[in-house]
C-alpha positions in Angstrom: 59.6 61.7 25.1 62.9 63.7 25.1 65.0 62.8 28.2 68.2 64.6 27.1 67.6 67.5 29.4 66.0 65.5 32.2 67.8 64.6 35.5 67.3 61.0 36.6 68.0 59.5 39.9 68.2 55.6 40.2 68.1 53.8 43.6 68.8 50.1 43.8 70.8 48.2 46.5 71.7 45.5 43.8 74.7 46.8 41.8 74.0 44.6 38.7 70.5 45.8 38.4 71.5 49.4 39.1 74.0 49.3 36.2 71.6 47.6 34.0 68.8 50.2 34.7 71.4 53.1 34.2 72.1 51.7 30.8 68.4 51.5 30.0 67.9 55.0 31.1 70.8 56.2 29.0 69.5 54.3 26.0 66.2 56.4 26.3 68.3 59.6 25.9 69.0 60.7 29.5 72.5 62.2 29.9 72.2 63.3 33.6 71.8 60.2 35.7 72.8 59.6 39.2 72.8 56.1 40.7 73.0 55.2 44.3 72.5 52.1 46.4 70.6 53.2 49.5 67.9 55.7 50.6 70.2 57.8 52.6 72.4 58.4 49.7 69.5 59.2 47.6 68.2 61.7 50.0 71.6 63.4 50.0 71.5 63.5 46.2 68.1 65.1 46.3 69.4 67.9 48.7 72.0 68.6 46.0 69.8 68.8 43.0 66.3 68.5 41.9 65.5 65.5 39.8 62.8 65.0 37.1 62.6 61.4 37.6 63.4 59.1 40.4 63.3 55.3 39.9 63.6 53.5 43.2 63.6 49.8 44.2 61.3 49.0 46.9 63.6 46.8 49.0 67.0 48.6 49.7 68.5 46.1 52.0 67.7 44.4 55.3 67.3 46.7 58.0 67.5 49.8 55.7 65.1 52.5 54.8 62.9 51.2 51.9 61.6 52.8 48.8 58.4 54.1 50.1 60.0 55.5 53.2 62.5 57.3 51.0 59.6 58.6 48.9 57.6 59.8 52.0 60.7 61.6 53.5 61.7 63.2 50.3 58.2 64.6 49.8 57.7 65.9 53.3 61.1 67.5 53.3 60.3 69.1 49.9 63.3 67.5 48.3 61.6 67.0 44.9 60.1 69.3 42.6 56.1 69.4 42.3 56.5 67.8 38.8 59.0 65.1 39.8 58.1 61.6 38.9 58.6 59.0 41.5 58.4 55.3 40.2 58.8 52.4 42.5 60.2 49.1 41.0 60.2 45.8 42.7 60.3 42.0 42.0 57.9 41.6 44.9 54.4 41.1 43.9 52.9 40.1 47.3 49.7 41.9 47.9 50.6 43.5 51.3 53.8 44.8 49.9 52.1 46.2 46.7 49.2 47.7 48.6 51.5 49.4 51.1 53.6 50.8 48.5 50.7 52.1 46.3 49.3 53.7 49.7 52.3 56.0 49.7 51.1 57.2 46.1 54.2 56.8 43.9 53.5 57.9 40.3 53.8 54.3 39.2 54.7 50.9 40.4 56.5 48.5 38.1 57.1 44.8 38.7 60.4 43.4 37.5 61.3 42.4 34.9 60.1 45.2 32.5 61.3 46.3 29.2 62.8 49.7 28.0 59.6 50.3 26.1 57.5 49.7 29.1 59.5 52.0 31.3 59.6 54.6 28.7 55.8 54.6 28.3 55.1 54.5 32.0 57.5 57.4 32.8 56.3 59.5 29.9 52.7 59.2 30.9 53.4 59.9 34.5 55.5 63.0 33.7 52.8 64.5 31.3 50.3 64.1 34.1 52.6 65.8 36.5 53.2 68.7 34.2 49.4 69.2 33.6 48.8 69.2 37.4 51.9 71.2 38.2 49.9 74.2 39.5 48.0 71.9 42.0 51.1 70.2 43.2 53.0 73.4 43.6 50.2 74.8 45.8 50.0 71.6 47.9 53.8 71.6 48.3 53.8 75.2 49.6 50.9 74.1 51.9 48.6 76.7 50.2 45.3 74.7 50.4 43.0 77.5 49.0 45.3 77.9 45.8 45.4 74.2 45.4 41.7 74.0 45.6 41.2 76.8 43.0 43.9 75.1 40.6 42.0 71.7 40.9 38.6 73.6 40.1 40.2 75.2 37.2 41.6 72.1 35.7 38.3 70.2 36.1 36.4 73.1 34.3 39.0 73.0 31.6 37.9 69.5 30.8 41.3 67.9 31.5 41.8 64.2 30.8 43.0 64.0 34.4 39.6 65.2 35.9 39.4 61.9 37.9 42.8 62.6 39.6 41.7 66.3 40.1 38.5 65.2 41.8 40.4 62.9 44.2 42.8 65.7 45.0 40.1 68.1 45.5 38.3 65.9 48.0 41.5 65.5 50.1 42.1 69.3 49.9 38.6 70.0 51.0 39.1 67.6 54.0 42.2 69.4 54.9 40.5 72.7 54.8 37.6 71.4 56.8 35.1 72.0 54.0 33.4 68.6 54.3 30.0 69.8 52.8 31.8 71.1 49.7 33.5 67.6 49.4 30.2 65.9 49.8 28.6 68.3 47.3 31.3 67.3 44.6 31.3 63.6 45.3 27.5 62.8 45.3 27.0 63.4 41.7 30.0 61.4 40.9 28.8 58.3 42.6 25.3 58.7 41.0 27.1 59.0 37.4 29.4 55.9 37.8 29.9 54.1 41.0 33.6 53.7 41.4 35.4 52.4 44.6 37.5 55.6 45.1 34.3 57.7 45.0 32.5 55.4 47.6 35.6 55.5 49.8 36.0 59.3 49.5 32.1 59.8 50.2 32.3 57.4 53.2 35.2 59.4 54.6 33.5 62.6 54.0 30.4 61.3 55.9 32.6 60.3 58.7 34.1 63.8 58.9 30.5 65.1 58.9 29.7 62.7 61.8 27.2 60.9 59.6 28.7 57.5 61.0 25.9 55.3 60.0 26.0 56.5 56.3 29.8 56.1 56.3 29.6 52.7 57.6 26.9 51.7 55.1 29.1 53.0 52.2 32.3 51.4 53.4 30.6 48.1 54.1 29.0 48.0 50.7 32.3 48.9 48.9 34.3 46.4 50.9 31.8 43.6 49.9 32.4 44.3 46.3 36.2 44.9 46.8 37.4 42.7 49.7 41.0 44.0 49.4 40.1 47.7 49.7 41.9 48.4 53.1 40.7 52.1 53.0 37.1 50.8 53.5 38.3 48.8 56.7 40.1 51.9 58.0 36.9 53.9 57.7 34.8 51.1 59.4 37.3 51.0 62.2 37.3 54.7 62.9 33.5 54.9 62.7 33.0 52.0 65.0 35.5 53.5 67.4 33.7 56.9 67.3 30.5 55.1 68.1 32.1 53.3 70.9 31.5 49.9 69.3 35.1 48.8 70.2 34.7 45.1 69.3 33.6 45.8 65.7 36.4 48.5 65.3 39.0 45.7 66.4 37.8 43.4 63.8 37.9 46.1 61.1 41.4 47.3 61.9 42.7 43.8 62.1 41.4 43.2 58.5 42.9 46.5 57.3 46.3 45.5 58.8 46.0 42.0 57.1 45.7 43.6 53.8 48.1 46.5 54.3 50.3 46.2 57.3 53.2 48.6 56.4 51.6 51.8 57.6 52.6 53.5 60.9 49.4 55.5 61.0 47.3 52.2 60.7 49.3 50.4 63.4 48.9 53.5 65.6 45.1 53.3 65.1 45.2 49.5 66.0 47.0 50.4 69.2 44.3 53.0 70.2 41.4 50.5 69.4 43.1 47.6 71.2 43.6 49.7 74.2 39.8 50.5 74.2 39.2 46.6 74.0 41.7 46.2 76.9 43.5 43.8 74.4 47.0 44.3 75.9 48.7 41.6 74.0 47.5 43.3 70.7 48.7 46.7 71.9 52.1 45.2 72.6 52.3 43.6 69.2 51.1 46.6 67.3 53.5 49.0 69.3 56.4 46.9 68.3 55.3 47.2 64.6 55.0 51.0 65.1 58.6 51.1 66.3 60.1 48.8 63.6 58.2 50.6 60.8 59.0 54.1 62.1 62.6 53.9 63.2 63.9 54.0 59.6 61.4 56.5 58.4 60.5 60.2 58.9 58.1 59.2 61.6 61.1 58.0 63.8 60.5 59.0 67.4 61.9 57.6 70.7 58.3 57.8 72.2 57.4 54.9 70.0 60.1 52.6 71.6 59.1 53.7 74.9 55.4 53.0 74.1 56.4 49.4 73.2 58.4 48.9 76.4 55.5 50.3 78.4 53.0 48.1 76.5 54.9 45.0 77.7 54.6 46.1 81.4 50.9 47.1 80.9 50.3 43.5 79.8 52.1 42.2 82.9 50.1 44.6 85.2 46.7 43.5 83.8 47.6 39.7 84.0 46.2 37.6 86.8 48.4 34.6 86.0 51.7 34.8 87.8 53.6 32.5 85.3 52.4 34.8 82.5 53.3 38.0 84.3 56.7 36.6 84.8 57.0 35.8 81.3 56.1 39.4 80.3 58.7 40.7 82.7 61.4 38.6 81.1 60.1 39.7 77.7 60.6 43.3 78.9 64.3 42.7 80.0 65.0 40.9 76.8 63.5 43.7 74.7 65.6 46.3 76.7 68.8 44.3 76.0 67.9 43.9 72.3 67.3 47.6 71.5 70.1 49.0 73.8 72.5 49.2 70.9 69.9 49.8 68.1 71.3 52.0 65.2 68.1 54.0 65.1 68.9 55.4 68.7 71.9 57.2 67.2 69.6 59.0 64.7 67.0 60.1 67.2 67.0 63.9 67.5 65.6 64.1 71.0 68.2 63.9 73.8 67.7 60.5 75.5 69.5 58.4 78.1 68.7 54.7 77.7 70.3 53.8 81.0 68.0 56.1 83.0 65.0 55.1 81.1 65.8 51.4 81.9 66.0 52.1 85.5 62.5 53.8 85.5 61.2 50.6 83.9 63.0 48.7 86.6 61.2 50.7 89.3 57.8 49.7 87.5 58.8 46.1 87.7 59.9 46.4 91.4 56.4 47.8 92.1 54.8 45.0 90.2 56.7 42.5 92.3 55.7 44.3 95.6 59.1 45.8 96.3 57.7 49.2 97.0 60.8 50.6 98.8 63.0 49.5 96.1 60.8 50.9 93.4 60.8 54.2 95.3 64.5 54.3 95.7 65.2 53.5 92.1 62.7 56.0 90.8 64.0 58.7 93.2 67.6 58.1 91.9 66.3 58.3 88.4 64.7 61.8 89.0 67.9 63.0 90.5 70.0 61.9 87.5 67.4 63.4 85.2 67.7 66.8 87.0 71.5 66.7 86.6 71.6 65.3 83.0 68.8 67.4 81.3 67.9 71.0 81.3 64.4 70.0 80.5 62.6 67.0 81.6 62.4 64.5 78.6 58.8 63.8 77.7 59.6 60.2 76.9 60.4 59.5 80.6 57.2 61.1 82.0 54.5 58.5 81.6 56.4 55.6 83.3 57.7 58.0 86.0 54.3 59.4 86.8 52.8 56.0 86.7 55.3 54.7 89.4 54.7 57.8 91.4 51.0 57.4 91.5 51.2 53.7 92.3 53.5 54.5 95.2 51.2 57.3 96.3 53.7 60.0 95.7 50.7 62.2 94.4 52.7 65.6 95.0 55.6 64.3 92.9 53.4 63.2 90.2 51.4 66.5 90.1 54.6 68.5 90.0 56.0 66.4 87.1 52.7 66.6 85.2 52.9 70.5 85.5 56.4 70.5 84.3 55.4 68.5 81.3 52.5 70.8 80.6 54.8 73.9 80.7 57.2 72.4 78.4 54.8 73.0 75.5 55.8 69.7 73.8 53.2 68.0 71.7 52.9 64.6 72.9 51.9 61.5 70.9 48.6 59.7 71.4 50.4 56.6 73.1 52.1 59.0 75.8 48.8 60.9 76.3 46.8 57.7 76.8 49.3 56.4 79.3 49.3 59.7 81.5 45.5 59.8 81.3 45.1 56.1 82.3 47.4 56.4 85.1 45.7 59.4 86.5 42.3 57.7 86.3 43.5 54.5 87.8 44.7 56.3 90.9 42.0 58.9 91.2 40.0 57.3 93.9 43.0 56.4 96.0 44.3 59.8 95.7 41.1 61.4 96.9 41.1 59.0 100.0 44.8 60.0 100.6 44.2 63.8 100.4 41.0 63.5 102.6 42.9 61.6 105.4 46.0 63.8 105.2 43.8 67.0 105.3 42.2 65.7 108.4 45.5 64.9 110.0 46.8 68.3 109.3 43.6 70.0 110.8 43.9 67.9 113.8 47.6 68.5 114.2 47.2 72.2 113.9 44.6 72.1 116.7 46.8 70.1 119.1 44.9 66.9 118.8 48.0 64.8 118.1 46.5 61.4 118.5 43.7 62.1 116.2 46.1 63.5 113.7 48.2 60.3 114.1 45.1 58.2 113.3 44.4 60.2 110.3 47.9 60.1 108.9 48.0 56.4 109.6 44.9 56.0 107.3 46.6 58.1 104.7 49.7 55.8 104.9 47.5 52.8 104.4 46.5 54.3 101.0 50.0 55.5 100.2 52.4 53.1 102.0 55.7 54.7 100.9 54.6 58.4 100.6 57.5 60.5 102.2 55.2 63.3 103.3 52.9 61.4 105.3 55.7 59.4 106.8 57.2 62.7 108.0 53.8 63.7 109.3 53.5 60.6 111.3 57.1 60.9 112.7 56.1 64.6 113.8 52.9 63.4 115.5 54.9 60.6 117.4 57.3 63.2 118.7 54.4 65.3 119.9 52.8 62.3 121.6 55.9 61.2 123.4 56.6 64.6 124.6 53.2 64.6 126.3 54.0 61.4 128.2 55.4 61.6 131.7 57.5 58.5 130.9 58.0 57.7 127.3 56.4 54.3 126.5 58.6 51.6 125.1 56.0 50.8 122.4 56.1 54.5 121.3 59.9 54.7 121.4 60.0 51.5 119.2 57.5 52.9 116.8 59.7 56.1 116.5 62.8 54.2 115.8 61.0 52.2 113.1 59.8 55.4 111.4 63.2 56.8 111.6 64.8 53.9 110.0 62.2 53.8 107.3 62.8 57.6 106.5 66.6 57.7 106.8 67.0 55.2 103.8 64.6 57.2 101.6 65.9 59.5 98.8 63.9 62.6 99.4 62.8 65.8 97.7 64.7 68.8 99.1 61.6 70.2 100.9 61.1 66.7 102.6 64.9 66.5 103.5 64.7 69.9 105.2 61.8 68.9 107.3 63.4 65.6 108.2 66.6 67.5 109.2 64.6 70.0 111.4 63.0 67.0 113.3 66.4 65.4 114.1 67.1 67.6 117.3 63.9 66.3 118.9 64.5 62.8 117.6 68.0 62.8 119.2 66.4 62.7 122.7 64.8 59.2 122.0 66.8 57.7 119.2 70.4 57.5 118.1 70.5 59.8 115.1 73.1 59.4 112.3 
């Protein structure tokens, strides 16, 4: 192959190997060679020019973006040509590393050391394949699925030597287009002709999309028995069992998939979902941490992943009956907050985020778990005021934990208002955030219904002048929501009416009034609640020293 007119990018954090490999590529005839030592420099180079070959080491330094994370970002951002060959090289031959690298579909994976002849042969084969399939890759890069499907069909009909690759791509394109029956129609004869693992996997996935879960499970189980290291089969088993609500079997399958190929954000997210269904909160915590660690250096970087990890620790504490273990989780929470406060990844987060405010929201959750309800309410109220001043739009990352504390404290109106604000923002929420919001609402649903029922009765009695009955109903509402500001104001209003009806105010009634006033004056309130409180102070001043 003639490399003289080809542009080559070499990426390796070890300068000696970088220099050596550059010399090898020059000896192969390449004249335009760029050599860099990290993924960020490689991405910058790809933005300046389009390379024909990219040869990248898998490990690019501790705590740095690695080779397949660079590959994924370069492709998703269209920084490479459709015919660009991406070869990953590594001295690491451990199975989990190799499987996870291959999962990102580089054009080749070479184990160090290798000779110039080996490199030349592998690169030339990969380039020829890319050139033949250029029409398919061009359409895929433009997200033009119909044209990509047509190009695949045309190549298969031409009798290309790359028919197997075309069939695999065609199956993926059919899935993307929602044409599952077409995929099944193409794959079924292939399985009958010559059973191959990839065909069985593709057919099992197609059956899953067609909701033929038993057929998908049978195929995936069969191919996994013949190929125990085929992690895709375990992925399919996990998803099918999950869709059949067999959560225990789903957990076994996803744990096996992660054991084989752990370096996948999508797989770790799937494990989080399955672990939640099994109420396996320790596993949710561990997998959430893996999601953040894997994603923070990749194109999947999102502050919500870090928030989900923090939240998972407190969820584990909340569902723990052992006081010592709960205390351990809370200590783990504070340690995690301190550890990630100065994480370099936070500086690269695109979303506007205030770490200190979020830390205080989590502190409010901890206060609630410890039974310090008023402290939790005060801390959360201060956070909401700071958010209103600091941000134009409410940050979605703050919402799940804020709403969780609001619902726990019985501040249902506040929680509903924040939920509506979040819905109006139009921001697409990740699955972990959606689950947190949904579970919080479901857990508080019965208490909220009881609160609303008692509060409604109290309002009806009050409007009819039945102040004692109103007071009784509001008191019942307060038992459900002990620190709810609205119901506390309603009780205060009832007390004032009841005292006004007495010929001589009773000492007990005056003391109750004083206690409620002290309770309310230290609360951080919404503007509407504050206005109502101020309007009651003139009547309060007849019986209580009002500040």
